[in-house]
C-alpha positions, 0 to 999 in steps of 0.5 A, spaced: 653 588 422 652 581 421 647 577 417 642 575 423 641 582 424 637 583 418 631 580 421 632 585 427 633 591 422 626 589 418 622 588 424 624 594 427 623 598 420 616 595 419 614 597 426 617 604 425 612 605 419 607 602 423 608 607 429 607 613 423 601 610 420 598 609 427 599 616 429 596 619 422 590 614 423 588 616 430 589 623 429 585 623 422 580 619 426 580 624 431 579 630 426 573 626 423 569 625 429 570 632 432 566 635 426 558 635 428 552 637 424 548 643 426 541 642 423 540 650 425 546 652 421 546 647 416 553 645 416 558 641 420 562 645 426 568 643 429 567 642 436 572 638 440 571 636 447 577 635 451 576 631 458 576 623 460 573 621 454 574 616 448 576 622 443 581 625 447 584 619 449 585 618 441 588 624 440 593 623 446 595 616 443 596 619 436 600 625 439 604 620 443 605 616 437 607 622 433 612 624 438 615 617 438 616 617 431 620 623 430 623 625 436 624 618 440 631 619 439 631 626 442 628 623 449 632 617 449 638 619 453 632 622 459 629 615 458 635 611 459 638 615 464 644 615 460 647 620 461 647 613 463 653 613 466 655 619 463 651 623 458 657 625 454 665 623 453 670 629 455 672 627 448 666 624 444 667 620 438 666 623 431 666 621 424 671 626 422 677 625 417 683 629 419 689 625 416 692 625 409 688 621 404 690 617 398 685 614 393 687 607 391 684 604 384 682 597 384 682 593 377 674 592 379 673 599 378 673 600 386 676 607 388 678 605 396 679 611 400 685 610 404 688 615 410 694 616 414 695 618 421 701 618 425 709 619 424 710 617 416 716 613 419 712 610 424 711 602 425 705 601 420 698 598 423 693 597 417 686 597 420 680 594 417 673 596 420 667 593 421 661 592 416 656 598 416 661 602 419 667 606 415 674 608 417 672 613 422 670 608 427 678 608 429 676 615 432 680 613 439 686 609 436 687 615 432 688 619 438 691 614 442 696 610 438 699 616 433 704 618 438 708 612 435 705 608 430 703 610 423 696 608 422 693 606 415 686 606 415 681 605 409 674 604 407 671 598 405 668 598 398 661 601 398 662 604 405 665 611 407 668 614 401 670 608 397 666 607 391 662 600 389 666 595 385 663 595 378 661 587 378 658 588 385 663 583 388 663 583 396 666 577 397 671 576 403 676 574 398 675 581 394 676 585 400 682 581 402 685 583 396 683 590 397 687 589 404 693 587 400 693 593 396 692 597 402 698 594 405 702 595 399 702 603 401 706 601 408 712 601 402 715 595 405 715 596 412 713 590 416 706 592 419 700 589 423 694 588 421 688 589 425 681 588 424 674 589 427 668 584 426 668 583 418 675 586 418 677 580 422 674 576 417 677 579 411 684 579 415 684 571 416 682 571 409 688 575 407 692 570 411 689 564 406 690 568 400 697 571 401 701 566 406 707 568 404 706 575 406 706 573 414 712 574 417 715 578 411 710 584 410 706 582 416 709 581 423 702 580 427 695 580 427 689 583 432 683 580 431 677 584 435 670 582 436 670 577 430 669 570 428 673 564 424 666 562 420 660 564 417 657 569 423 650 566 423 654 560 426 657 563 432 652 569 434 648 568 440 642 563 438 646 560 433 641 554 432 635 558 431 638 563 426 642 557 422 635 554 421 632 561 419 638 562 414 635 559 408 628 560 409 628 567 412 635 571 412 637 569 405 630 572 402 631 578 406 638 580 404 635 579 397 629 584 399 634 589 402 637 589 395 631 590 391 628 595 395 634 599 398 631 606 397 625 603 402 630 600 407 634 606 407 627 610 409 626 605 414 633 606 417 631 613 418 625 612 421 628 607 426 634 612 427 628 618 429 624 614 433 630 611 437 629 604 436 636 603 432 639 606 438 636 601 443 638 595 438 645 598 438 645 599 445 643 592 446 648 588 441 654 593 442 655 596 449 655 593 456 653 599 460 659 603 460 658 607 454 656 614 454 650 616 449 655 619 445 658 613 443 651 610 442 649 615 437 656 615 434 655 607 432 648 608 430 648 614 425 652 609 421 646 606 419 644 613 415 650 613 411 651 606 408 647 603 402 642 597 404 644 594 398 651 594 399 650 592 406 646 586 404 651 584 399 657 584 404 652 579 408 652 575 403 659 574 402 659 573 410 655 567 409 660 563 404 666 565 409 670 560 413 677 560 415 677 554 420 683 551 416 687 557 415 688 558 423 693 553 424 697 556 418 698 563 421 705 563 423 705 570 426 703 572 433 696 574 433 692 578 439 685 575 439 680 580 443 673 578 444 668 582 448 665 577 454 658 578 452 658 579 445 652 577 442 654 578 435 661 574 435 660 570 441 667 569 445 667 562 444 669 564 437 675 568 439 677 562 444 676 557 438 681 562 434 686 562 440 686 555 441 688 553 433 693 559 432 700 557 434 702 563 437 696 567 440 694 570 446 687 572 448 685 579 452 678 579 454 674 586 454 669 586 460 664 587 460 663 588 453 659 586 447 660 588 440 663 595 440 668 593 446 673 596 443 670 603 443 667 602 450 673 600 453 678 604 448 683 606 453 685 599 455 684 596 448 689 601 445 694 599 451 693 592 449 694 593 441 700 598 443 704 593 447 702 587 442 704 591 436 711 593 439 713 586 441 711 583 434 715 589 431 721 588 435 720 594 439 721 598 433 
């Protein structure tokens, strides 16, 4: 999740509240109007009249809105035709944790959840997930790379099973230092750093803060669906969102922190009526996804604290790795989606052009979760790159 999406989140959340409010208003009005006074009985009588009339239309409209508000998600697969391309995967992604686990205590009070998959002596790949998700994002890579590699995955602070920092610091620098601590669990073996979205931003910030690690403990980077600067500058419609950053986006981020419980309720209403799923489909997938993959990505919104997400988005607003790119002296695999509206492919092209030893692999057709939609191809590219960067070991 990047800062510009806070506008969509609030609009859809308020719309969801409006749907519920409209449903109850129409049903209440219908109920009130079907009571008629009978002088002979000297009392009001419940006498609904069904047919082609205004009261029946009011009742139907209220019921439709009520069903939409609480069961829209269940109807979406039929409306999308999403068995779309296939209703479910043979292996649908799930938010499961089956590796060995370790808690990593940080000086700021954060306890990071770290998990290990694959052979203990295998070449390490340290994986940093996108913002709003957690390490269960790596469902497919856990299956497709653990025959050879030792995957070290972690939950960023305040997400998944990792706790929040005492000082509420969600800067990219803080999370890059967390990444450096997680890298230490590779026990000195040369590793690959792989990051998705904010994970790629954290990885680039790591390169600025720990340049001596490059070539020593880090032999290569995989930067997936990410950017080199404040993502508001590289989102689709960047001039528009840049103009809104100070007057709209920043106040909405503060409002999200202050009203976090209310925003969480809005997230639930968006999830139940299916508007959150539609937003996920339009921003993250390009048409080759299954319904299970849409549901997988959307359901993270129910678990992540809105206040944590807003603070992390504040951190992104202050991020810039433009000058860092030319100093990265290890091989870098850059993986954009050709239709990604959140981190436009042009941002990845800029990274590719400015990193000395870089190669570009474009996922097509793909948006912000192309690594899930095209997980087979993505895993093959990561495998090939990691083996080459680590000398085939």
